C-alpha positions in Angstrom: 85.1 104.9 92.7 87.4 103.5 95.1 91.0 102.9 93.8 93.9 100.7 95.0 97.5 100.5 93.8 98.8 97.3 92.4 102.4 96.1 91.3 102.1 95.5 87.7 105.7 94.5 87.2 109.3 94.5 89.0 112.7 94.9 88.0 116.1 94.5 89.5 119.9 95.5 88.8 123.0 94.5 90.4 126.5 95.9 89.3 128.8 93.3 87.7 131.7 93.7 90.2 131.4 91.1 93.0 133.3 91.6 96.2 133.8 88.2 98.3 134.5 87.8 101.9 137.8 86.4 101.0 138.8 89.5 99.0 137.7 91.8 101.9 139.8 89.8 104.3 143.0 90.8 102.2 142.3 94.5 103.1 140.5 94.6 106.5 140.9 92.4 109.6 138.3 90.0 109.1 137.6 86.4 107.6 135.0 84.8 105.4 133.9 82.6 108.5 133.7 85.6 110.7 131.4 87.5 108.3 129.2 84.7 107.5 128.6 83.8 111.2 127.7 87.2 112.2 125.8 88.3 109.0 125.1 85.4 106.7 126.8 87.5 103.9 128.9 85.7 101.5 129.5 88.5 98.9 128.2 91.7 97.6 128.0 93.7 94.4 130.0 97.0 94.0 129.2 99.6 91.5 132.0 100.6 89.0 133.5 104.0 89.3 131.6 105.4 86.4 128.2 104.0 87.8 125.9 106.3 89.7 122.9 105.5 91.7 120.8 106.9 88.9 122.4 104.5 86.4 121.5 101.5 88.7 117.9 102.9 89.3 117.4 103.2 85.4 118.4 99.8 84.9 116.1 98.3 87.3 113.3 100.8 86.1 113.6 99.4 82.5 113.4 95.9 83.7 110.3 96.7 85.7 108.9 98.7 82.8 109.6 95.6 80.7 107.8 93.1 83.1 104.9 95.4 83.3 104.4 95.5 79.5 104.8 99.3 79.7 107.0 102.2 78.3 107.9 105.7 79.6 104.8 107.3 78.4 102.7 105.2 80.6 104.3 106.6 83.9 103.3 109.9 85.6 105.2 109.5 89.0 108.9 108.4 89.7 109.8 108.1 93.3 113.2 106.8 94.2 114.4 105.8 97.6 117.8 106.4 98.3 120.4 107.5 100.8 123.2 107.8 98.2 122.0 110.3 95.6 123.9 111.4 92.6 124.0 114.9 93.7 122.8 117.3 96.5 120.2 118.4 94.0 118.2 117.9 91.9 116.7 114.6 93.1 117.9 111.2 91.8 114.3 110.8 90.5 114.5 113.6 88.3 117.9 112.5 86.8 116.2 108.9 86.3 113.0 110.4 84.8 115.3 112.2 82.2 117.2 108.9 81.6 114.1 106.9 81.0 112.6 109.5 78.7 109.6 110.4 80.9 108.4 113.5 80.0 105.2 114.0 82.1 104.4 114.0 85.9 106.3 114.3 89.0 109.4 113.0 90.3 111.0 113.1 93.8 113.3 111.2 96.2 112.5 109.9 99.8 115.2 109.7 102.2 114.6 107.0 105.2 117.8 105.0 104.9 117.1 101.2 104.8 113.3 101.8 105.6 113.2 104.2 102.4 111.2 101.7 100.2 108.6 101.1 102.8 108.2 104.9 103.2 108.2 105.3 99.3 105.7 102.6 99.0 103.2 104.0 101.3 103.6 107.4 99.7 103.1 106.0 96.2 100.2 104.0 97.2 98.4 107.2 98.6 99.2 109.2 95.3 97.7 106.5 93.3 94.7 105.8 95.6 93.6 109.3 95.5 93.5 109.4 91.6 96.2 112.2 91.5 98.4 109.8 89.6 97.8 106.6 87.4 101.0 104.7 87.2 104.3 105.1 89.2 107.9 103.9 88.9 108.9 103.1 92.6 112.7 102.5 92.9 115.1 101.7 95.8 118.6 102.2 94.6 122.0 102.6 96.4 125.6 103.0 95.9 126.3 102.4 99.6 129.9 101.5 99.0 130.6 105.4 98.4 130.0 106.1 102.0 131.6 103.2 103.6 134.8 103.3 105.7 136.8 100.5 104.2 138.9 100.0 107.3 135.8 99.5 109.7 135.2 95.8 109.7 131.9 96.5 111.7 130.4 98.3 108.7 132.3 97.6 105.3 131.4 93.8 105.4 127.7 94.6 105.5 126.7 96.7 102.5 126.5 96.4 98.7 125.1 98.3 95.8 122.0 97.7 93.7 118.6 98.7 92.6 115.1 97.3 92.5 111.9 98.8 91.0 108.2 98.3 90.9 105.7 99.6 88.6 102.6 100.6 90.4 99.2 101.2 88.8 95.9 102.6 90.1 93.0 100.3 89.5 89.4 100.3 90.6 89.1 97.8 93.5 86.6 95.8 91.6 89.1 95.1 88.7 91.8 94.7 91.2 90.0 91.6 92.7 91.8 92.0 96.1 95.3 92.8 94.9 97.4 95.7 95.7 99.0 97.6 98.6 96.6 96.9 101.6 98.2 99.1 104.3 101.3 100.2 105.9 102.8 101.3 109.2 105.6 103.7 109.4 107.8 104.9 112.5 110.6 107.0 113.6 112.5 107.5 116.9 115.1 110.5 116.2 116.3 110.0 119.8 118.4 106.8 118.4 119.9 108.7 115.6 123.5 108.0 117.1 122.9 104.3 116.7 123.2 104.4 113.0 124.1 107.4 111.0 126.7 109.0 108.5 129.1 111.5 110.0 129.0 114.0 107.2 126.5 116.1 105.3 126.1 119.4 103.5 125.0 121.7 106.5 127.1 119.8 109.2 130.5 119.2 107.6 130.4 120.0 104.0 131.6 116.3 103.3 130.1 113.1 102.5 131.2 111.1 105.6 131.1 107.4 106.5 128.5 105.2 108.1 128.9 104.7 111.7 126.9 102.2 113.7 126.6 100.6 117.1 125.9 97.1 115.8 124.7 95.2 119.1 122.3 98.1 119.9 120.9 98.3 116.4 120.3 94.5 116.6 118.3 94.6 119.7 116.2 97.4 118.5 115.7 95.8 115.1 114.1 92.6 116.4 111.7 94.5 118.7 110.6 97.1 116.5 110.4 95.1 113.1 108.2 92.6 115.0 106.0 95.4 116.3 105.5 96.8 112.8 104.7 93.5 111.2 102.1 92.7 114.0 100.6 96.1 113.8 100.1 96.2 109.9 98.5 92.7 109.8 96.3 93.5 112.8 95.0 96.6 110.9 94.1 94.2 108.1 92.3 91.8 110.6 94.6 89.0 110.0 97.6 87.4 111.7 101.1 87.3 110.9 101.1 83.5 110.2 98.3 84.0 107.5 100.9 85.5 104.9 102.1 83.6 102.2 105.5 85.4 101.9 107.7 87.4 104.1 110.1 89.6 102.2 112.4 91.6 104.7 114.9 94.3 104.3 118.2 92.1 104.0 120.0 93.8 106.8 121.4 90.6 108.7 120.7 87.2 108.5 120.5 86.9 112.5 118.0 89.8 112.7 115.7 88.0 110.1 115.9 84.8 111.9 115.1 86.5 115.1 112.1 88.1 113.7 110.9 84.8 112.0 111.4 83.0 115.5 109.5 85.8 117.4 106.7 85.9 115.1 106.4 82.0 114.7 106.8 82.1 110.9 108.3 79.3 108.9 111.8 79.5 107.4 110.3 78.5 104.1 108.0 81.7 104.0 111.2 84.0 104.0 112.7 85.3 100.9 116.2 86.2 101.5 118.9 87.5 99.2 121.4 88.7 101.6 124.0 85.9 101.0 125.0 87.2 97.6 124.0 91.0 97.9 124.6 91.9 101.5 122.6 95.0 102.7 121.7 97.1 99.7 119.7 99.6 102.2 116.6 100.9 100.2 117.2 98.6 97.4 117.0 95.5 99.3 113.4 94.8 99.5 112.5 95.2 95.8 115.6 93.1 94.9 114.4 90.2 97.3 110.9 90.6 96.1 111.9 90.3 92.2 114.1 87.4 93.1 110.8 85.6 94.6 108.6 86.6 91.5 111.5 85.5 89.1 111.9 82.1 90.5 108.2 81.6 90.6 107.6 81.6 94.3 105.5 84.7 94.6 102.5 84.4 92.5 99.7 86.7 91.7 97.2 86.7 94.5 99.7 85.7 97.2 99.7 87.7 100.6 103.3 89.5 101.0 104.5 91.1 104.2 107.4 93.7 103.7 109.3 95.3 106.5 112.5 97.3 107.1 114.4 99.1 109.7 117.1 101.8 109.2 119.0 105.0 110.4 117.0 107.4 112.3 116.0 105.1 113.6 113.3 104.6 111.1 111.1 101.3 110.8 107.9 100.0 109.1 106.0 97.3 107.3 103.7 97.1 104.4 101.0 94.4 103.6 100.2 93.8 100.0 98.5 91.2 97.7 100.7 90.4 94.7 
């Protein structure tokens, strides 16, 4: 029997605290016009002091379980994509598993920065398609505000906090009727690590550190590598990029998204963006955008959806799925 992994439900969570461009301009040399022109971002959500990544993840997971009509007893795998874990160990997934009352199965984190959700989706799909697990909670969650240098306008204006989650289920391909994760394409080039990184870490500095980025170089790499991943993943499915119904990109920068759309001849109305109100939420951005598309009725069951991301490493990738 051939199994496929379908998305049964999705959920999102954004912290209550909103930080606008105008507020940022009071503490760093920037302006609303400067930020919006270069990034498309108007505001972002910032976790409260007592909110941890696992808290955001648990909120999104509960919403996804409700959407799927399931509860904790139905889940036997929890995977969290995050660059901002609660602790060095155990995994944030283990903490989320406990918070949700899941007493069975496995739990672990995946760290591929902004590409983390694509890496994790590909991983979860393989666990489910193999028959090893039946139902999984896949969560992208970040408190990126905790690793920002709030005096560096090149980075602090870009990022926000949030979490998004999928409930995925293994189904027989006949029952799935074409739905599910079709394929994925993952890449990394460690030679480019200095373009986007955090200057701290357990082994190197025994500190958390802050995000450092060469923005112009990242922009150039992003359009090329994201387009490559999208073209490859649809070619493997024997279709063209223009055959998709919806494009759900990582919400890194509005200019990057527009550059990819233009390069691949997509229509602007095929793109689901949340960057204006959320900023770059790293591994959380794709599920947050996907849930926005589901909640407002744009993404419907049976639609062909293309996801992509690029992040530190440099990592990049794409995934194709039928909702």
